[in-house]
C-alpha positions as CSV (number, residue, x, y, z in Angstrom):
1,X,88.7,101.1,-1.4
2,X,91.0,98.1,-1.8
3,X,88.2,95.7,-1.0
4,X,86.0,97.3,-3.7
5,X,88.8,97.0,-6.2
6,X,89.3,93.3,-5.5
7,X,85.5,92.8,-5.8
8,X,85.6,94.5,-9.2
9,X,88.5,92.4,-10.4
10,X,86.8,89.2,-9.3
11,X,83.5,89.7,-11.1
12,X,84.3,91.4,-14.4
13,X,83.1,88.9,-17.1
14,X,85.8,87.3,-19.3
15,X,83.9,88.1,-22.5
16,X,83.9,91.8,-21.6
17,X,87.6,91.7,-21.0
18,X,88.2,90.0,-24.3
19,X,86.1,92.5,-26.3
20,X,87.6,95.5,-24.5
21,X,91.2,94.4,-25.0
22,X,90.7,93.5,-28.6
23,X,89.3,96.9,-29.2
24,X,92.2,98.5,-27.4
25,X,94.7,96.6,-29.5
26,X,92.9,97.5,-32.8
27,X,92.5,101.2,-32.1
28,X,96.0,101.5,-30.7
29,X,97.5,99.8,-33.7
30,X,95.7,102.1,-36.1
31,X,96.8,105.1,-34.2
32,X,100.4,104.1,-33.9
33,X,100.5,103.1,-37.6
34,X,99.5,106.7,-38.4
35,X,102.5,107.9,-36.4
36,X,105.3,105.7,-37.9
37,X,107.4,107.2,-40.6
38,X,107.3,103.9,-42.6
39,X,104.3,102.0,-43.9
40,X,103.2,99.7,-41.1
41,X,99.7,99.0,-42.5
42,X,100.6,95.3,-42.8
43,X,101.0,95.1,-39.0
44,X,97.5,96.5,-38.6
45,X,96.1,94.0,-41.1
46,X,97.9,91.2,-39.3
47,X,96.6,92.1,-35.8
48,X,93.1,92.4,-37.2
49,X,93.3,88.9,-38.7
50,X,94.7,87.4,-35.6
51,X,92.1,89.0,-33.3
52,X,89.2,88.1,-35.7
53,X,90.5,84.5,-35.6
54,X,90.8,84.5,-31.8
55,X,87.3,85.9,-31.7
56,X,85.9,83.0,-33.8
57,X,87.5,80.4,-31.5
58,X,86.6,82.2,-28.3
59,X,83.9,80.9,-26.0
60,X,81.6,82.7,-26.6
61,X,82.6,83.5,-30.1
62,X,82.8,87.1,-31.3
63,X,82.3,88.5,-34.8
64,X,84.6,91.2,-36.1
65,X,81.7,93.7,-35.7
66,X,81.3,92.8,-32.0
67,X,85.0,93.2,-31.4
68,X,84.7,96.7,-32.9
69,X,82.2,97.6,-30.2
70,X,79.4,97.4,-32.8
71,X,80.6,100.6,-34.3
72,X,79.6,100.5,-38.0
73,X,81.7,103.6,-38.8
74,X,84.9,101.9,-37.6
75,X,83.9,98.6,-39.2
76,X,83.3,100.2,-42.6
77,X,86.6,102.1,-42.4
78,X,88.6,99.0,-41.6
79,X,86.9,97.0,-44.3
80,X,88.0,99.6,-46.9
81,X,91.5,100.1,-45.6
82,X,92.3,96.6,-44.5
83,X,90.1,94.1,-46.5
84,X,92.2,90.9,-46.3
85,X,91.6,90.1,-42.6
86,X,87.9,90.2,-43.2
87,X,88.3,87.8,-46.2
88,X,90.6,85.3,-44.6
89,X,90.0,85.1,-40.8
90,X,87.6,82.1,-41.2
91,X,90.1,80.0,-43.4
92,X,93.7,81.0,-42.6
93,X,95.6,80.7,-39.4
94,X,97.5,83.6,-37.8
95,X,101.3,83.4,-37.8
96,X,101.6,84.8,-34.2
97,X,99.9,86.3,-31.3
98,X,98.4,89.9,-31.4
99,X,100.7,91.5,-28.9
100,X,103.6,90.4,-31.0
101,X,102.2,92.6,-33.8
102,X,101.9,95.5,-31.3
103,X,105.5,95.0,-30.3
104,X,106.7,95.3,-33.9
105,X,104.6,98.5,-34.3
106,X,106.1,100.1,-31.2
107,X,109.7,99.1,-32.2
108,X,109.0,100.6,-35.7
109,X,107.8,103.8,-34.0
110,X,110.6,104.3,-31.6
111,X,113.5,102.4,-33.2
112,X,115.2,99.3,-31.8
113,X,117.8,101.3,-30.0
114,X,115.3,103.1,-27.7
115,X,114.7,100.2,-25.3
116,X,113.3,102.3,-22.5
117,X,110.8,104.1,-24.7
118,X,109.6,100.7,-26.1
119,X,109.2,99.3,-22.6
120,X,107.4,102.4,-21.3
121,X,104.9,102.4,-24.2
122,X,104.1,98.7,-23.8
123,X,103.7,99.2,-20.0
124,X,101.1,102.0,-20.6
125,X,99.1,99.8,-23.0
126,X,99.3,96.8,-20.7
127,X,98.0,98.9,-17.8
128,X,95.0,99.9,-20.0
129,X,94.3,96.2,-20.8
130,X,94.6,95.2,-17.1
131,X,92.3,97.9,-15.8
132,X,89.3,96.5,-14.0
133,X,90.4,92.9,-14.2
134,X,92.9,90.3,-12.9
135,X,92.5,88.3,-16.1
136,X,95.4,88.1,-18.6
137,X,93.7,88.2,-21.9
138,X,95.3,89.3,-25.2
139,X,98.3,91.0,-23.6
140,X,101.8,89.8,-22.8
141,X,103.3,89.8,-19.3
142,X,106.9,89.6,-20.4
143,X,109.3,91.3,-22.9
144,X,112.7,89.9,-23.8
145,X,115.6,91.7,-25.4
146,X,118.4,89.7,-27.1
147,X,121.7,91.0,-28.6
148,X,125.2,90.0,-29.3
149,X,126.8,92.6,-27.1
150,X,126.0,95.9,-25.3
151,X,126.5,98.0,-28.5
152,X,124.8,95.7,-31.0
153,X,121.2,95.8,-32.4
154,X,118.5,94.7,-30.0
155,X,116.0,92.0,-30.9
156,X,112.7,92.0,-29.0
157,X,110.1,89.4,-28.2
158,X,107.0,89.1,-26.0
159,X,105.3,86.2,-24.4
160,X,102.3,84.5,-26.0
161,X,99.1,86.6,-25.7
162,X,95.9,84.7,-26.2
163,X,93.1,83.4,-24.0
164,X,92.9,79.8,-22.9
165,X,94.9,76.7,-23.8
166,X,93.5,75.8,-27.3
167,X,94.3,79.3,-28.6
168,X,97.8,79.3,-27.1
169,X,98.6,75.8,-28.5
170,X,97.3,76.7,-31.9
171,X,99.4,79.9,-32.1
172,X,102.5,78.1,-30.9
173,X,102.1,75.5,-33.7
174,X,101.4,78.3,-36.2
175,X,104.5,80.2,-35.2
176,X,106.6,77.0,-35.6
177,X,105.5,76.7,-39.2
178,X,105.2,80.3,-40.4
179,X,106.9,82.8,-38.2
180,X,109.8,81.7,-36.0
181,X,113.3,81.0,-37.3
182,X,113.8,77.3,-38.0
183,X,116.3,76.9,-35.2
184,X,113.7,78.1,-32.7
185,X,110.9,76.1,-34.3
186,X,113.0,72.9,-34.2
187,X,113.8,73.5,-30.5
188,X,110.1,74.0,-29.7
189,X,109.0,71.0,-31.7
190,X,111.5,68.9,-29.7
191,X,109.0,69.2,-26.8
192,X,105.7,70.4,-28.3
193,X,102.9,69.3,-27.9
194,X,103.8,66.6,-25.4
195,X,105.7,68.8,-23.0
196,X,108.5,66.3,-22.9
197,X,111.5,65.7,-25.1
198,X,110.9,63.5,-28.1
199,X,113.0,60.4,-28.2
200,X,113.5,60.6,-32.0
201,X,114.1,64.3,-32.5
202,X,116.5,66.5,-30.5
203,X,117.0,70.0,-31.7
204,X,117.2,72.0,-28.4
205,X,120.2,74.3,-28.6
206,X,122.8,75.9,-26.4
207,X,122.9,79.7,-26.9
208,X,126.5,81.0,-27.0
209,X,127.4,82.5,-23.6
210,X,128.3,85.9,-25.0
211,X,124.7,86.5,-26.2
212,X,122.6,88.6,-23.9
213,X,119.1,87.4,-23.5
214,X,117.2,89.4,-20.8
215,X,113.5,89.2,-19.9
216,X,111.5,91.8,-17.9
217,X,108.0,92.0,-16.5
218,X,106.2,94.6,-18.6
219,X,104.0,96.0,-15.9
220,X,106.7,96.2,-13.2
221,X,109.9,96.5,-15.2
222,X,111.7,94.0,-13.0
223,X,114.2,91.5,-14.5
224,X,112.9,87.9,-14.8
225,X,114.9,84.6,-14.9
226,X,114.2,82.3,-17.8
227,X,111.8,79.5,-16.9
228,X,112.7,75.8,-16.9
229,X,111.3,75.4,-20.4
230,X,113.6,78.2,-21.8
231,X,116.5,76.3,-20.1
232,X,115.3,73.2,-22.0
233,X,115.1,75.0,-25.3
234,X,118.1,77.2,-25.3
235,X,120.4,76.2,-22.4
236,X,119.7,79.5,-20.6
237,X,121.0,79.5,-17.0
238,X,118.2,80.0,-14.5
239,X,117.2,79.7,-10.8
240,X,113.5,79.7,-11.7
241,X,111.7,76.4,-10.9
242,X,108.5,77.2,-12.8
243,X,107.9,75.8,-16.3
244,X,105.6,77.4,-18.9
245,X,104.5,75.6,-22.0
246,X,107.4,75.3,-24.5
247,X,107.0,78.2,-27.0
248,X,105.0,80.6,-24.9
249,X,107.8,82.6,-23.4
250,X,109.2,86.0,-24.7
251,X,112.7,84.5,-25.1
252,X,111.4,82.3,-27.9
253,X,110.4,85.3,-30.1
254,X,113.3,87.4,-29.1
255,X,115.9,84.7,-30.0
256,X,114.1,83.9,-33.2
257,X,114.4,87.5,-34.3
258,X,118.1,87.5,-33.3
259,X,118.7,84.4,-35.5
260,X,116.9,86.1,-38.4
261,X,119.0,89.2,-38.1
262,X,122.5,87.8,-37.2
263,X,123.6,85.1,-39.5
264,X,127.0,84.6,-37.8
265,X,125.3,83.6,-34.5
266,X,123.9,80.5,-36.2
267,X,127.3,79.0,-37.0
268,X,127.5,75.7,-35.3
269,X,123.8,75.8,-34.4
270,X,122.4,75.0,-37.8
271,X,120.0,72.1,-38.4
272,X,121.5,68.7,-38.9
273,X,120.4,67.6,-42.4
274,X,120.8,64.0,-41.4
275,X,117.8,64.4,-39.1
276,X,115.5,65.5,-41.9
277,X,113.3,62.4,-41.7
278,X,113.0,62.8,-38.0
279,X,112.1,66.4,-38.4
280,X,109.3,65.6,-40.8
281,X,108.0,63.1,-38.2
282,X,108.1,65.8,-35.6
283,X,106.3,68.2,-37.9
284,X,103.6,65.6,-38.6
285,X,103.1,65.2,-34.8
286,X,102.6,69.0,-34.5
287,X,100.4,69.4,-37.5
288,X,98.2,66.5,-36.4
289,X,97.8,68.1,-32.9
290,X,97.0,71.4,-34.6
291,X,94.3,69.9,-36.8
292,X,92.8,68.1,-33.8
293,X,92.6,71.4,-31.9
294,X,90.9,73.1,-34.9
295,X,88.2,70.4,-35.1
296,X,86.7,71.9,-32.0
297,X,85.7,75.1,-33.8
298,X,83.1,74.5,-36.4
299,X,83.0,78.0,-37.8
300,X,86.7,77.9,-38.8
301,X,87.5,75.9,-41.9
302,X,91.3,75.9,-42.3
303,X,92.5,75.9,-45.9
304,X,96.0,74.8,-44.9
305,X,97.5,78.2,-45.2
306,X,98.9,80.7,-42.7
307,X,97.9,84.4,-43.1
308,X,100.1,86.5,-45.3
309,X,99.1,90.1,-46.2
310,X,101.6,90.1,-49.0
311,X,99.7,87.6,-51.1
312,X,96.5,85.8,-50.0
313,X,97.4,82.7,-51.9
314,X,100.8,82.0,-50.2
315,X,101.6,80.3,-47.0
């Protein structure tokens, strides 16, 4: 039985996994949105836009219709309820990865204080997306929870969830410009995209020691040490020797959300305004790399904006 399982994992086509997991994310988001007491339709719109964009740049590319399992009824429903993603996925960049939208939806459903319920729900969804494959496509492997102390509000983050290097690098750059807190964006741009510290721009930071920043494997629930890149970015203590791409770890999103929610934490960590010219230079390096990545994909024509379902004409 084990041998048959391994054989199944080895030969399941990547394109089938991509389509299946995109469909799981879309239908799960719609279902969860109907359960939340507050209006979370903007999260459904955002995940649709992100997945449609990732479908366009996938190899082979996928249309929105094909990601919806060629179901015209579902397609027509989504076009009526969530029109913006269909209008903008060929011209505007997503702000973040799709599993990040799912995380926000789950937190909205259960409340930030219910950490175990949030972890359990994500574990169930990840197991659905891992079934029949050993490929990690469109789901996160890690969740991180940051807080000031044991009784304070929890701030969640998940690792980058895409498929392949170009998609991951594009969404890291997008998150720097449109989603992450500036402190986190600056720290990431200190190393991105060259994977080594810039000589002219140094905005990596040291997180205060009293802040709890804990990561866990979503599937197994086990604690995980920060990787070496997270130590570079935030000064987190670690015994881990592995290094993931700067900006791809769950700690990045979690600490970004902490900085957005806890202004006092930023005292002494704020940007040095004397480095503004160097920051603009770092931004140009990132934006040029982003544009070069996008040149590969002829069906996507970036208008210079990042997706916003509040107003299609804003960045």
